[in-house]
N, C-alpha and C positions, 0 to 999 in steps of 0.2 A: 482456587482454580489458577491457572499458570493457561495463557492464551499468546500465541502468538502473531498479533494481526497482520504482517506482511513475509512471506515466505514465496519462491520460487520452483517451478517446476522444469522442463522439459523432457515431453515426451523419448523415450530411450530411439523410439524408430526414427524420430525426426533428428536426434544428434548425432547417428549414424548415416546421419544423409542431408548433415547439415550446409557441407558448402551450398547447394545447391538451396538454399532455400536464403542463405545470407548473400547470393549473387537479385534476389528480388528485392533487398528492404536497405539500405543505405545506414542506419538507424540503431537495426538487429546484427549489421554488419560492427559499426561500430561497439557494441556491444561485447560482442560476442569475440572478438578477435582482440576484448582490450588486455592486458595483461594482468594476470592475475583472475580470470574470470570461471567460473568453475560450473559446472553444471550437474541439478543434483535432479533425482528421480524420487516419484514417492514414495519408493520403501527408503530413501538415504534421508527424506524427511522423516517417516515415523523412527528410525533408526535413530536417530538425532533428539526426537523430539520424547521419547525415553529415555535416554541418558542425561536428557536434561532435564526430563521430568515434568515436558511441557502436556497440557492436558488437548489443546484443540489449534490448531495452527489456521487461518486465513489462509488458502494455498492460489494462487495460479500463473500460469503460463509466463508469457513474455507478450505483451501487446506491442502488436506493428504495424503496419499498413499492408497484409495481406489477410484479408479476411479469410480466406481460406485455411490458413493458419489460423486463427484466430481458433475459430470453428477445430482446430484438432487437437488445442489444446486442449481448450473447455471441455470437451470428447473424452481429454484423459484422465483432466480434475475432477469431472463429474462420476465419472465411473470410480476414481476411489475414493472418493465421498461415500460412494454404496457400498465400497468393498469394503471398506472400514469407518462406518456409520458412527458417528459421536467422536473420530478423532481430525474429520478433513471439511473445514468449509470452506464449499469452492467461490470463488470468485470468479468474475466473469471479462473474460477479454475481449476489448470490441475495439473499431476503429469508426472512429466516429463519425466521421464519412459516410460510411460504408450505407446505402439506401437500404441495407434490408437488416440497418442494428435493429430494430425492435422488433422484429422478428426471431434476433438468433436471442437478443438479451430474454424473451417469453419464454421460449425454447428450453434456455437455461434456467431460468426462475421455476419450469414447473415440473424441471429437475432436480429442484435445489436450491440450486445455490445462491448464495447471503450475502452476495453485495456484485458490485461491479470492481476492477482497476487489480491492480495499479496501470491507469492509464499515465500517458507521458505527451502533454500539452504540443511541446517542443520535439519531443520526437515525433510524435504521430504526426504533427504538424496540424495542431489543433490548437485554435484561439481562444481560451476560454471569455472573449468578449463574442466569439460568432456565433454564428445558428447552429451549430454541429453541436456545440457544447452547450448551448441552449434547448435540443433536443434532448441531449443526455439527459442534462440537469433533469427535465421533466419527467423521463422516465425511471430517473429513480427514484425522484419522488412521490411521485404514480401510485409506486414497486416495494414504496416503502426498504430501498436497496440502498445501503452506506456506499459512497460513491470513495477510492482510495484513486491519491490523484498526486503523481511528483511533480511536487515542490522542492528546489534545492536554494540553497543560501547562491549569495551574485556576486558577492565579495571570497578572497580566499582563493588556493590552489586551483587549477584543474584539475579534473580527473571525468575519465570518459561517460557519457551519460552525460555529464553539470550540463543546465539546457537555462534558457533566458528567460525561465517565466519568474517575474517578480512577486515580495512578498502584498505587493498593489494591486496586482493584478488577483492572486490568490483573494488578496481583501476583497475585491471591486464581485470578486462572480459571487462569495459567500453569499454579501449585503444582495446581490440581484437575485439571490433565490433563495430567497430566507423559507426555513423552515428541512433545507437536505442538509442530513446528514453529511458530509464532507470527513472523511480523514485527509488532512495533507501531510502525505510521508517525508520522512527526513528533521523533524521539529518543525518542518512546514515552510523551511528555507529563511525560520528565526522569525514569524511575522505569529508566532505565541509571546516574544517578549513583549508586540504591540499591544498586547492584553494588559497593559497598564496604564490603555488608555481608554479612558471611560468608556466611550464612541465606541469606539472596534470594539470590546467585551463587550458589550451591548449587540452589534452586530455579529458577533463572530458567537453567537450562544453555540449553534449544532455543528460548530467546525470542533475537530478532533486533530491529535498531531501524533503522528508516530513517531519511535526512537528509533529508525531505521539508519546501519551506517554512523547513527553518533560516534561509536569510538575514533571514528576519523575523523570529525569532524570538531566538536566536544570536547574538555574539560570534564571531566565527571560534575560540577559543583554545578555546572548547566541542569541539573535534577532541582537543585536550590533554588534556582532560580525561577524554575517552574515551580514551585513551591511561591518562592514572591511574587509573580505573576499573576497567581491565584487559577491555575492552573492543573494542577495535580490530576485533577477531579476530570479531564480533557486529554489525560496523556495515555496514551496504549504502547504494549511492547511492542516492538516489532522489529524482527531480525536483520530482514534482506537474508536472509537463509536463501542459498549457501557463502553467502558473505558474509560474515557473518556468526558465529556460534550464539547461541542464546547465555550460554555459561558465562561466556564475555559481557554480556548487560548486566550479571545478576554479579557481577562483581562492581560493577562501577557504581550498580545501585548501594551494594555494601556499603561502597569508598564513600559517596554520599552522604553515609549515613542518614538515611531516610527511615522515617516510622516505619515499623511492621502495618500500620492499615495505607501509608504511603504503599506503598511495597505491593502488600494487595490490591490497592488502586491502578496501579498501574500495569503492572504483571497479569491482571484477569479481570480484577469487578467493572472498573470502564467497560470493555472489551463486549463483556456481559450481556452488561444494561443498551451498550450502543448495537448488537446482533438478535437481540430480544433470547437470549440466549439462557 
């Protein structure tokens, strides 16, 4: 099984009127007006899945500050999962500051949602040490939902959407919420390197890392670094499609000379266990 845990779509009717929405949300505007930004529909995702032989994709809209827009994206993804059963694992877009967050999470869970995210602590202006994040963590843990959070490296070149959430804050959030199943996007901003520290390996037992945007950030030897840190069993294929197509990740994994067993774990087995599929 090949399972991509990090895919984004935009409902076509929103894309057609995107300028109206961008004025409501500065972070959404930053992302959607950045050079090279792409929109994908559910049909685009399914076509790419067939080409790349991906079996399941965890699909979300784009979490923003506008709760109404989040709900529209959720409806689109949930309908896609219903229309194409077994192909789409719907993820919940939510604003943790939304007073109706619990109601929206439960509405989506009742309709088959598989997890929450990708959420953006910096872009959505919620502090991982704050009350909104605590409530979010409680909801996800109580409902056994994996939580996908955007974390990026805090050094290196700038790119639109690069936030200020550090590995320190990410590690502290995991420590504060033991048992919560967390997926830190984009290799966790490098947090996985710190699992060489015994105390952090203990504290991060329920933390996973996806590979999203990795080809733009690291040499393919990063996969061998994951082997050395003992985190292959926690590494998940995440493409951030339509940003990058799955086949580029497959090529880099092959070039990294991973074993067949390691490839199977990263490309799907780890995610299947995490999502209980």
